[in-house]
Structure formats: C-alpha cells, structure tokens
C-alpha positions as a Markdown table, in Angstrom:
| # | Residue | x | y | z |
|---|---|---|---|---|
| 1 | Met | 3.2 | -3.0 | 20.1 |
| 2 | Ser | 3.9 | -2.1 | 16.4 |
| 3 | Tyr | 1.9 | 0.2 | 14.2 |
| 4 | Val | 0.8 | -0.5 | 10.6 |
| 5 | Asp | -0.3 | 1.7 | 7.7 |
| 6 | Gly | -2.5 | -0.3 | 5.5 |
| 7 | Phe | -3.7 | 0.3 | 1.9 |
| 8 | Val | -6.1 | -1.3 | -0.6 |
| 9 | Leu | -5.8 | -0.1 | -4.2 |
| 10 | Val | -7.5 | -1.0 | -7.5 |
| 11 | Val | -5.0 | -1.4 | -10.3 |
| 12 | Pro | -5.6 | -2.2 | -14.0 |
| 13 | Lys | -4.0 | -5.6 | -14.6 |
| 14 | Lys | -2.1 | -4.2 | -17.6 |
| 15 | Lys | -0.5 | -1.6 | -15.2 |
| 16 | Ile | 0.8 | -3.9 | -12.5 |
| 17 | Ala | 4.4 | -3.8 | -13.8 |
| 18 | Ala | 4.3 | 0.0 | -13.8 |
| 19 | Tyr | 2.8 | 0.0 | -10.3 |
| 20 | Ala | 5.5 | -2.4 | -9.1 |
| 21 | Lys | 8.2 | -0.1 | -10.4 |
| 22 | Ile | 6.8 | 2.8 | -8.3 |
| 23 | Ala | 6.3 | 0.5 | -5.3 |
| 24 | Arg | 9.9 | -0.8 | -5.4 |
| 25 | Leu | 11.2 | 2.8 | -5.2 |
| 26 | Ala | 8.7 | 3.7 | -2.4 |
| 27 | Gly | 9.7 | 0.6 | -0.4 |
| 28 | Lys | 13.3 | 1.6 | -0.7 |
| 29 | Val | 12.6 | 5.1 | 0.5 |
| 30 | Trp | 10.4 | 4.0 | 3.4 |
| 31 | Arg | 13.0 | 1.5 | 4.6 |
| 32 | Glu | 15.8 | 4.0 | 4.3 |
| 33 | His | 13.9 | 6.4 | 6.5 |
| 34 | Gly | 13.2 | 3.8 | 9.2 |
| 35 | Ala | 10.1 | 1.7 | 8.3 |
| 36 | Leu | 10.6 | -1.9 | 9.7 |
| 37 | Asp | 8.8 | -3.6 | 6.7 |
| 38 | Tyr | 7.2 | -2.6 | 3.5 |
| 39 | Arg | 5.0 | -5.0 | 1.5 |
| 40 | Glu | 3.0 | -4.7 | -1.7 |
| 41 | Cys | 0.8 | -7.7 | -2.5 |
| 42 | Val | -1.2 | -8.3 | -5.6 |
| 43 | Ala | -4.5 | -10.3 | -5.4 |
| 44 | Asp | -4.0 | -14.0 | -6.1 |
| 45 | Asp | -7.0 | -15.8 | -4.5 |
| 46 | Leu | -10.1 | -13.7 | -4.0 |
| 47 | Thr | -12.6 | -16.6 | -3.8 |
| 48 | Val | -14.1 | -16.6 | -0.3 |
| 49 | Lys | -16.6 | -18.9 | 1.3 |
| 50 | Phe | -17.8 | -16.3 | 3.8 |
| 51 | Gly | -17.7 | -12.6 | 4.3 |
| 52 | Met | -17.4 | -10.0 | 1.5 |
| 53 | Pro | -14.7 | -10.5 | -1.2 |
| 54 | Phe | -12.4 | -7.6 | -1.8 |
| 55 | Thr | -13.7 | -7.5 | -5.4 |
| 56 | Arg | -17.1 | -6.5 | -4.2 |
| 57 | Leu | -15.8 | -4.3 | -1.5 |
| 58 | Val | -13.8 | -2.1 | -3.9 |
| 59 | Lys | -16.1 | -2.7 | -6.9 |
| 60 | Thr | -13.4 | -3.9 | -9.3 |
| 61 | Lys | -14.2 | -3.8 | -13.0 |
| 62 | Pro | -13.1 | -6.3 | -15.7 |
| 63 | Gly | -9.4 | -6.0 | -16.3 |
| 64 | Glu | -8.7 | -4.7 | -12.7 |
| 65 | Thr | -7.1 | -6.3 | -9.8 |
| 66 | Ile | -6.4 | -5.4 | -6.1 |
| 67 | Val | -3.2 | -4.5 | -4.4 |
| 68 | Phe | -3.0 | -4.8 | -0.6 |
| 69 | Ser | -0.1 | -3.0 | 0.9 |
| 70 | Tyr | 1.3 | -2.3 | 4.4 |
| 71 | Ile | 4.1 | -0.6 | 6.1 |
| 72 | Leu | 5.3 | -1.6 | 9.6 |
| 73 | Tyr | 6.6 | 0.8 | 12.2 |
| 74 | Arg | 7.6 | 0.5 | 15.9 |
| 75 | Ser | 4.7 | 2.9 | 17.0 |
| 76 | Arg | 2.4 | 5.6 | 15.7 |
| 77 | Ala | 5.0 | 8.2 | 16.7 |
| 78 | His | 7.7 | 6.3 | 14.8 |
| 79 | Arg | 5.3 | 6.2 | 11.8 |
| 80 | Asp | 4.8 | 10.0 | 12.0 |
| 81 | Lys | 8.6 | 10.6 | 12.0 |
| 82 | Val | 9.3 | 8.2 | 9.2 |
| 83 | Asn | 6.4 | 9.6 | 7.0 |
| 84 | Ala | 7.6 | 13.1 | 7.6 |
| 85 | Lys | 11.0 | 12.1 | 6.2 |
| 86 | Val | 9.5 | 10.2 | 3.3 |
| 87 | Met | 7.3 | 13.1 | 2.3 |
| 88 | Ala | 10.3 | 15.4 | 2.3 |
| 89 | Asp | 12.5 | 13.0 | 0.3 |
| 90 | Pro | 12.9 | 14.4 | -3.3 |
| 91 | Arg | 12.4 | 11.0 | -4.8 |
| 92 | Met | 8.9 | 11.0 | -3.6 |
| 93 | Gln | 8.1 | 14.4 | -5.1 |
| 94 | Lys | 8.3 | 13.1 | -8.6 |
| 95 | Gln | 4.9 | 11.7 | -9.6 |
| 96 | Pro | 4.7 | 9.7 | -12.9 |
| 97 | Pro | 2.7 | 11.6 | -15.6 |
| 98 | Asp | 0.3 | 8.6 | -15.8 |
| 99 | Met | -0.3 | 7.1 | -12.4 |
| 100 | Pro | -1.0 | 3.3 | -12.8 |
| 101 | Phe | -3.9 | 3.5 | -10.4 |
| 102 | Asp | -6.7 | 5.8 | -9.4 |
| 103 | Pro | -5.8 | 7.4 | -6.0 |
| 104 | Lys | -9.5 | 8.3 | -5.5 |
| 105 | Arg | -10.2 | 4.5 | -5.2 |
| 106 | Met | -7.5 | 3.9 | -2.7 |
| 107 | Ala | -8.4 | 3.1 | 0.9 |
| 108 | His | -5.8 | 3.6 | 3.6 |
| 109 | Gly | -5.5 | 4.1 | 7.4 |
| 110 | Gly | -3.2 | 3.6 | 10.4 |
| 111 | Phe | -3.7 | 0.6 | 12.6 |
| 112 | Arg | -2.5 | -0.1 | 16.1 |
| 113 | Thr | -1.5 | -3.7 | 16.6 |
| 114 | Ile | -3.5 | -5.6 | 19.2 |
| 115 | Val | -2.1 | -9.2 | 18.5 |
| 116 | Ala | 1.3 | -10.1 | 17.2 |
| 117 | Ala | 1.8 | -13.9 | 17.0 |
C-alpha cells in the first residue's frame, strides 16, 4: 500500500498567491525526486453538518484560510528516500524572507494507507 505525508496549514487569504508560488516549486522538486503525487488544496467549502470544521480545529482568524496538502509515495521507505533528496536539493534551501504562512500553526504527519479505492 502507498504512504502519504499530510499537511494542514493556516494561510492569510491575501498571501495565497505567494504560497502557491512556493508550492509549485516544491511540487516540482518532490516529483523530480520520486514522489508519485503532490497536491496543495485551498479551502472551498468548510461548512459541515457534523463533526468539527477545520476552521475550529486550527482556529482560523478573520482573513485566513486553510490549505490541505498531501504527497503520495510508494511506501514509508520510499518517502524517506525522496525526502532526503528533497532536503538536500539546493532549491529547497532558499526560504523566502517573508513566509506566507506561520510554520508554528502547521500540522503534518505520515500516514500508512489502509484503503485505496
């Protein structure tokens, strides 16, 4: 089964374009180093009839939105190999002077796939 790195970030709405620019480069780098898929998704419909909405989970403030991202790999070992190459890639060493999101409010983790339909 596949393996997924998942991320949830809070991004100011006025900085979505800047975030997307960084994400496009990151997606290119991850795919070049072997990731099977790379997705960055901005919140579109956060009204829920049950459960906890993402907005309450991550405590968004006015003017903020949520980005849900994931990277797909063949396995956890494959993820580890790809990520080692990505972290060594010089393009990933350059951080923008003004990050378009607060990394302290980012949630992430690795997930083992249990169902693939």
